[in-house]
C-alpha positions, 0 to 999 in steps of 0.5 A, a space after each residue: 294422780 293426774 288421771 284421777 283429776 281429769 276424771 273428776 272434771 269430766 264428771 262436773 261438766 257432764 252434770 252442768 250440761 245436764 242441768 242446762 238441757 233440763 232448763 231449756 226444755 222447761 222455760 219458754 218466753 210466753 208473756 209480754 212486758 207490762 208498763 203503766 198506761 200514762 206517765 207525767 214528768 217534770 224536767 228543768 231546762 238546762 238539765 237532762 234528768 226527768 222526774 216521772 210519776 209513776 216511775 218507769 218500771 217494766 214487769 214481765 211474768 216470765 220470771 227470770 232465774 239467777 244462779 251460777 252467776 259466779 261462773 259469769 254465765 247468764 243462764 236465761 233471758 226470759 223475763 228480762 227487760 232489754 229496753 224502752 222505745 220512744 215513739 214520736 217525731 223529734 222527741 228530745 228524750 231517750 229511755 234507758 234501762 237501769 236494771 234488766 232484771 227489775 225492769 227499772 228505767 229512766 227518761 232523760 233529755 238528749 240535749 239541754 231543753 229551752 222552756 222558752 222554745 217549748 214548755 211541754 212534750 208528749 210522746 209514747 213509750 214501749 218496753 220490750 224483753 230480751 226474747 228467748 235464747 242467745 239470739 233474742 228470738 221470740 222478743 215480746 213488746 209491751 203496750 204503748 204508754 203516753 208520757 207528758 213532760 213539762 219543762 220547768 223554767 229558770 230565771 235566765 233572762 233579765 227585764 228589757 224596756 220596750 223603749 230606749 228612752 221616754 219623754 214627757 212634758 208637764 206644766 209647772 205648779 201642778 201635781 199629776 196622777 200620772 205623767 207617763 208609763 215605762 214598760 219592760 218585758 222578760 223573755 222567761 217562759 214561766 209566769 213567775 220569771 216573766 212578770 215585772 214585779 217592780 220599777 225603781 227610779 235610780 236618780 236620787 233626790 228628784 221629786 218623782 216616784 214610779 209605781 209597780 206598773 211603771 206609772 211615773 208621777 211628781 211628788 211636789 209641784 214643779 217650778 220652771 225657775 228651779 229646774 227646766 228639765 229633769 233627767 231620770 234613770 229608771 230600772 225594772 225587776 222581775 219577780 225573780 229579783 233580776 234587774 233590767 239588763 239596761 236602765 232606761 232614761 226618762 226626760 221630763 220637761 217643765 213648761 213654765 206657766 204664769 205664776 204670780 210672784 216676785 222674780 229676780 230676787 237674790 236670796 243671799 245679799 252680802 254687805 261689806 262694812 263701810 260701803 254705805 247703803 246696799 240695794 236689796 232688790 236691784 233686779 226684782 219685779 212683780 209678775 201678776 199674770 196680766 190680772 186686772 190689779 187695783 192695788 199692791 201692798 208689800 211689807 219688807 221686814 228686816 229681822 235684827 232681834 238676835 243682834 245686840 239689844 234688838 239691832 246693831 247699836 254702838 256698844 259704848 257705855 250708856 253714859 257715853 251714849 247719853 252724851 252723844 245723844 245730847 243729854 245734859 250732865 247729871 246722869 248716873 250709870 247704875 250698871 257700868 262695865 266692871 272696872 277698878 272704879 266701878 266694881 259693884 257689878 263684878 259679881 254679875 254674869 254678863 252676856 259676852 256674845 253681843 259684840 262687847 254690848 254690856 248686858 247683865 243677867 239676873 237669874 232670880 238669885 242675884 242682886 247688887 247693892 249700889 254704893 252709897 253716894 252714887 245717887 242722892 238719898 232723895 231723888 230731886 224731881 223731876 227725874 228720869 229712869 231709863 233701862 234696857 230690859 228683856 223679860 219673859 213670862 215669869 212667876 206671879 211674884 214681884 220682880 224688882 228692877 230697881 229699889 230704894 228701901 230702908 237700910 236697917 230696922 224697917 222694910 219701907 220702900 221709898 221708890 222702886 221699879 218692878 214687874 208683876 204679872 206682865 205689868 211695869 209698876 213704878 212705886 214712888 212714896 212721897 216724903 213726909 209733909 204737913 198735909 197727910 193726904 193720899 197721894 199717887 204712889 203706884 203707877 201701873 202699865 200693862 204692856 205686852 213688851 214686858 213679857 215677850 222675851 225681846 229687848 225693849 228700851 224703857 224711859 220713865 219721866 217723873 214730874 210728880 204727880 205726872 209720870 210718862 213712860 216711853 217704850 221703844 220711843 212710843 209714849 204710854 199712859 198708866 192705866 192704873 194709879 193707886 194712892 197712899 199716905 206719905 212716909 213717916 219721918 225717919 232718920 234711917 239711911 236707905 239702900 239702893 239695890 238692883 235685881 231685888 229689894 233690900 229689907 232692912 228689918 230682916 237684912 235680906 234680899 226679896 223680890 228677885 228679878 229674872 231676865 236681862 238688864 242693861 244701861 240702867 240710868 238715873 238722871 235727877 233734876 231734869 227730864 229726858 226730851 223726846 229727841 234724846 229718847 229717840 236717839 238712844 233707841 234708834 238703831 244703827 242699821 235698818 232699811 232705807 229707800 230713795 224714791 225716784 222723782 218720777 214715782 214719788 207721788 205714785 207710791 206711798 212708803 211708811 217705816 216703823 220707828 227703828 226702820 226694821 220694817 217698811 210698807 210700800 203701797 201703790 197701784 202702778 206695777 212699774 212704779 212699784 217695781 222701781 221703788 222696790 229696786 231702790 230699797 236698801 240696807 244701811 249700817 252706819 257703824 264703822 265696825 258693825 256686828 257681823 252675821 245674818 239678818 233675815 229678810 222677808 217680803 210679804 205681798 197682798 195684791 187686790 183686783 177690781 172686786 177689792 178681793 185678793 185675786 192673785 196669791 203672791 207667796 212670801 219671799 225670804 232671804 238674808 243679808 250677810 254682814 261680813 266681818 269688819 276689818 279689825 283695827 289695831 290701835 298702837 300707842 308709841 312715844 318716849 318710853 324712857 326718860 329722866 327728870 330732875 327731882 326738882 321737877 317732880 316736886 314742882 307745881 307742874 310735875 313731870 309730863 308722862 306722855 310728852 310725845 305720845 302718838 295714837 295710830 290705828 291701822 287695819 290690814 287687808 288683802 289686796 289682789 295682785 294685778 298679775 301673777 308674780 314670776 319667782 326665779 333665781 334672778 328675782 326671788 321676791 314675791 309681791 305681798 298681797 297684804 297691806 296696812 292702812 291707817 284709819 281714824 276712829 274714836 276712842 272711849 277709854 284710856 287708863 293710866 295705871 302705876 306699875 309696881 307699887 300703888 300710888 301713895 296719895 300722901 306724896 304722889 299723884 297723877 293729874 290732868 287739866 280738868 278744864 281741857 277734859 271738859 272742853 273735849 267732853 271727857 271725864 276722869 276718875 282716879 284711884 290709888 291704881 291710877 286714873 281713867 279717862 272716859 268718853 267718846 272722842 277722836 284719837 287726836 283729842 285723846 292725844 291732846 288730853 294724854 299729853 297733859 297728864 303729869 306725875 307729881 311726887 313731893 318726897 323724891 329722896 328715896 325715889 329713883 324711878 317710877 313706871 306707868 302703863 297706858 292702855 286705850 280702847 274703843 267700843 267698850 273694850 271691843 278693840 284694845 291697844 297695846 300696853 304702852 309702858 313708860 319709865 321715868 328716872 329721878 335725877 338727884 343733884 349733888 352739892 360739891 361742898 359736901 365732898 370736899 374731903 373725898 379723895 376716892 370718888 369716881 376717878 376715871 370719867 374726865 372726858 370732853 362733852 360731845 353732845 348737847 343732849 345728855 344721856 343718863 345711864 343709857 336713858 334719853 334725857 329729852 331736849 328742852 322743846 320736847 320735854 319742857 326741861 328748863 335750859 338753865 337747870 340743865 346747864 347748872 347741873 352740868 357745870 356743877 358736876 364738871 367743877 366737882 370733878 376738877 376739884 377732886 382731881 386737884 385734891 388728889 394730886 395734892 394728897 399724893 405729894 403730901 404723902 411722898 414728902 412724909 415718906 422722905 422725912 421718915 427715911 431721913 429720921 432713920 425709922 425702920 421699915 417693918 418689911 424684912 425683905 429687899 424691896 428696893 426694886 419694887 414699884 407701886 403705882 397708886 390711883 388716888 381716885 380709886 373707889 368702890 362703886 355702890 350697887 346703883 352705880 353698877 346697875 347704871 353701868 350695866 344698862 350703859 353697856 347694854 345700850 352701847 351694844 345696841 349701837 347708841 352713843 354714850 356721853 361720858 359726861 352723863 355717866 360721870 354726872 350720874 355717878 357723882 349724883 349717887 355719891 351723895 349717899 355713899 361717898 363719905 364712907 368710901 372716902 374714909 375706908 380708902 384713906 385708912 387703906 392707904 395709911 396701911 401701906 408701910 413699905 419703902 416707896 422711895 422709888 415712886 415716880 410722880 
């Protein structure tokens, strides 16, 4: 078998060798490889792969044969491409054969290419085959082909500025097309990545801009006074969005030029209340750039329209303001602040945003009726109507401010004040007279103030047939007067309304007003004079100027009526500057309204040609009125005392506030001189807040009864009216209490409040009465604490009424230690403090002590009588009802024992509470109080005690007396 296998192998080998010999004899390397003549390639820098067009492929007509490869033997090499050869100096590429049989190859970079060093490369390439036989003999080469390779750029470099920094100088007040140019470059080789596409200013909020070419210009006129130098940071971006590796600093200096205008002006000026006048422009001067000036005119305006009714004024009631301005009596306030005595304005919405200034709003649907009797049915001529009004352009209907019309049956208007088409019209129909002739009935004024939505003060002085109108203190005559017949005689009552007109025939309101009203007053029988009118309108704040003597003749100064604007005229710049530096703001209110007052200075400068040669811009700022230190009004005094019933029923009554004290303080922070040292030895920290007592006025004090309302049939609150009138105060009373009104000092209010007395004619069931006192300033802007007073009634007793009472108050027999007496813990004020008659107090004390001594003697007597009766019963052999032995029983009976009533218990509880507070109690006072209470409940207790004593039936023979 082994022999057979060897024989087969020898046959195969022989066959193969025969075939190889046949092929070698048949094939030879006859042809050269073939390639394209030109190649174009692209390579990206930092990459080695080249993209060729056309691809690198070498062809050979000596077709290669492939077989028997499973034997891992190459049978022939003719027609295979063995390689490519590159010709040229320092060519950074190489050619590699990928497949010898197909002739496919590639060109690749030997190292990373840099486009910035060389963008294009050109060289030649040649292919060669593998030749003949194993030795490669007879190898053939192709022709040389030209290869062009372009290196593509990548954005590897960032822009770089040519300069480390840039500088430029500009003149203020001028806008430039170009101030300077910044320039950056990029090292990338391609156009795309080497170009700078944009520049950007990195610094925010600067008045400059830069374009794509690097030119910087200002966006607004620059001011040397605002900024001397601007520092900008600028960056650049190439078209590949690469930002500059380092931003560049640009410095632009502003060179000052002579600019006409006010210099040295402070925009914010703070005003502290109570400091008097404050200079507004202490360092201001006018720069005219050496122009030949002939005249200067400056107008200074202080805007106060948003404060109160056009400016800061006292916010007292309108009636009080009239008195302060010197108006005589007879003024009736038709729009008072809502209160218990003036409640017809309670339904109206008010404007509470103006520092307690009482302003009422009428929205076209609201109106009020004035109670009958406030104003006489027929106004007595002459008379005055005054009102504050703010009204804007409205509809074409009539809008009534004040109207007096028929209450029922008819719709006649007797007199009215209304607005129609920005006209103020007064209707005044005359009463019936013998001569039925036409008489003036309507007076028309066409005024811009009626519809400008600003506050204005209107005063109408009527002295028929003449009517004068004052608007903000300026007189206006009517431009139209119409006539009408007098009214027919009628017995119909009239109705006075505000905000609309009442139609009695239809029982409804018509001609509603839209706007704001305040301070509506009617004064019958006398006209307001110009001095009072100016006083009512004058503001408490405004501009002021104290002219230096050396410039008084060189400069002219004029004020408007309310001193919110002044005009300065002159031709001397130095004198003009001095006057401006002496202009000041003044607010004379003790507690001004805080907030901003805008300030504007407008200037006109003229030269020799009488034309404006220098333009001066308006200068604007504001005065900040700081918040005033708010006062704390404190009421103090005796808040609990007692008086005898006789004093309440006397003609004088009882003084409620005998020792009342009104004090007002403000709390302010004080800066410490040096920082305090806090340690274990000295743990105290110095206070930086102090209280300071101040003096100011009051305008209202109200006394009200706490609990039940006052019953006019048997009690009242009274005050000396002569003293009230002497201090210029008024008083109104109701079942709630009394109200004192009028602007006066705290000391005068103290004097008047000391005079208030309480009287009660039926004190039998009265044990105490409580009252509350509250005072306020500036129409309720500052309100005091609630000072409450409780006064007790001492009921004196008749000793003879308790002659048979053996059980009344047994254990209060103590000597008197104090001259003043305490009643159940309440302070009974001495004679000098509370005006108590000394003899009355002495009588009360003597009667009470005598009564107690009498009861003690009576008790001892009754005890002895009871003992004697018991002894007689034992002698007569009466049997005791008790079945047990009670011979050793000892009973001690207190003859003064009684049951205290509820009121006495309450007094003892109060006595205990005051004792806990450390107050000494007088025993005589307690006994006196309890004996007074026995007037009502003493006798029933006596009878009950006697009956209980009679029920004791046991043997009391062992009692010891």
